[in-house]
C-alpha positions as CSV (number, residue, x, y, z in Angstrom):
1,X,-4.0,19.2,15.7
2,X,-5.5,16.2,17.5
3,X,-3.2,13.7,19.1
4,X,-3.5,10.2,17.7
5,X,-3.4,7.2,20.1
6,X,-1.0,4.4,19.0
7,X,-0.8,0.8,20.1
8,X,1.8,-1.8,19.2
9,X,1.1,-5.5,18.5
10,X,3.6,-7.9,17.0
11,X,5.9,-5.1,16.1
12,X,3.2,-3.3,14.1
13,X,1.7,0.1,15.1
14,X,-2.0,0.5,15.1
15,X,-3.8,3.8,15.6
16,X,-7.2,4.2,17.3
17,X,-10.0,4.7,14.8
18,X,-12.8,4.7,17.4
19,X,-13.6,3.8,21.0
20,X,-17.1,2.6,22.0
21,X,-17.6,1.6,25.6
22,X,-14.7,-0.7,26.3
23,X,-14.0,-1.6,22.7
24,X,-11.2,-0.1,20.7
25,X,-11.2,-0.2,16.9
26,X,-7.7,-0.1,15.5
27,X,-6.0,0.2,12.1
28,X,-2.5,-0.7,11.1
29,X,-0.6,2.5,10.2
30,X,1.0,0.9,7.2
31,X,-2.0,-1.2,6.0
32,X,-5.5,0.3,6.5
33,X,-7.0,-3.0,5.5
34,X,-5.4,-4.6,8.7
35,X,-7.8,-3.7,11.4
36,X,-8.5,-5.2,14.8
37,X,-10.9,-4.8,17.7
38,X,-9.7,-5.1,21.2
39,X,-11.3,-4.5,24.6
40,X,-10.0,-2.8,27.7
41,X,-9.3,-5.1,30.7
42,X,-11.8,-4.2,33.4
43,X,-9.2,-4.7,36.0
44,X,-6.3,-2.8,34.3
45,X,-7.2,0.2,32.1
46,X,-3.8,0.0,30.3
47,X,-4.2,-3.7,29.1
48,X,-6.0,-4.5,25.9
49,X,-7.5,-8.0,25.5
50,X,-8.7,-9.9,22.4
51,X,-12.4,-10.6,22.2
52,X,-13.6,-13.8,23.7
53,X,-15.8,-15.2,21.0
54,X,-17.2,-14.8,17.5
55,X,-20.4,-13.6,19.1
56,X,-18.5,-10.8,21.0
57,X,-16.8,-9.9,17.7
58,X,-20.2,-9.6,16.0
59,X,-21.6,-7.5,18.9
60,X,-18.5,-5.1,18.7
61,X,-19.1,-4.7,14.9
62,X,-22.7,-4.0,15.5
63,X,-21.9,-1.2,17.9
64,X,-19.5,0.3,15.3
65,X,-22.0,0.1,12.5
66,X,-24.7,1.8,14.7
67,X,-22.3,4.6,15.6
68,X,-21.2,5.1,12.0
69,X,-24.8,5.0,10.9
70,X,-25.7,7.8,13.3
71,X,-27.9,5.7,15.5
72,X,-26.0,6.5,18.7
């Protein structure tokens, strides 16, 4: 059985769906429609940061769709 990585935000648990580069794609364990993208702080591997802009969000989504489409 594979171990699942969990993260907590605002007293909600999110599990790791995918990791691409420094981006983590997370889903709420109680509500699969509640998803988020965070990035690893380049100075602290154990710190997750929100994305800086709408453009970065779009770039992160593009990476995910390429991976899911088998382009990577």
